[in-house]
N, C-alpha and C positions, 0 to 999 in steps of 0.2 A: 632697170634694178633686176637684181638677182638675190634668191635665197640663199643663206650661206650659214654654216655650222662649224665649229673649230672640229676638226677632226673626220669631219666627213665628206665622204669621196663623190665625185659626180653622179654615180650610179644611185647610191643612197639617198643623193638630194632627190632626184629624179622620182624615185620609187617613194619617198616621204609625200612630195607635192602633189603625184597622181591618188596617193591613199587619202591625202587630204580634199582634194579637189571630190574624189567620189563620194565623201562623206559628207562634204558641204552640201554637193548635189543632192542627195537624198534628203539632208535636213531641209532645205531651201524648197523642193518641190512638196514635200509633206505637207508644208503648212502655205501653199503655193497662193499668193494674191490675198493674204489676211485669212482671218478664221470666216467660216460660212454664217451666212445672217439666216437666222432662223424666224419664220413669220408666221403669226398665230392668227388664226381664224376660222369659225366654221367648227369650232371644237376638237382641231386638230392640227398637228404641228406641219408645216411644209417647210422644205428645204429651198432655200434661195441662192444660186452659186453664180459667177461673183457677185457680192452686194455691191461692187461698185464697176463702173464700165471700165472696160478694159484700156480706152483712150481717154479717160477723163483727165483733163489738166488738173484735179485737185486731188488725184493721187499722191499719196507719201511715197518717197522713195524707198521707204521701208516695207513697202506692198510690194516692192518689184522683186521677184525671186532671184533674178540674175545679180542685183546688188546684194541681198543677202547670201547668195552663194559666194560670191567673193568675200566679203566681210569674215565668213565663216571660216574658209578657206584659209583665209592669213592667220585667223585665230589659232586654227588647227595646227599651222606651220609655227606659229610663236609659242605653244604650248610645247611642241618638239623641240626647242631650243633653238629655232632659227632665227635669223634678222634680216631685212632688207639691207642691203649694201648697193652701190652703186656699180654696176658691170663696167668690165675692162672693155674700151670701145675697140670695136674689130678693125682690122688692117684693112683699108679700101681696096676691092678688087680691080685689076687693071686691066 
């Protein structure tokens, strides 16, 4: 699959994809592994991070920053007017 937009040159597609990947990475890592968990005790607040084990089988895919990064990058490209289309098969090397 490849991103395509009518009238877009290959260099413009690469630049927009790089921009969207960068923005998606910033957004996905800003809230990495869901919101922090605050624990109250002894009259003050302590910060517990992350609040779920990294290898927990009960984690939602929505907690995964790589999943979020991919979703956000695709959303950005679609917002710029691109759509995913099947890529042309490359000729086999002989």
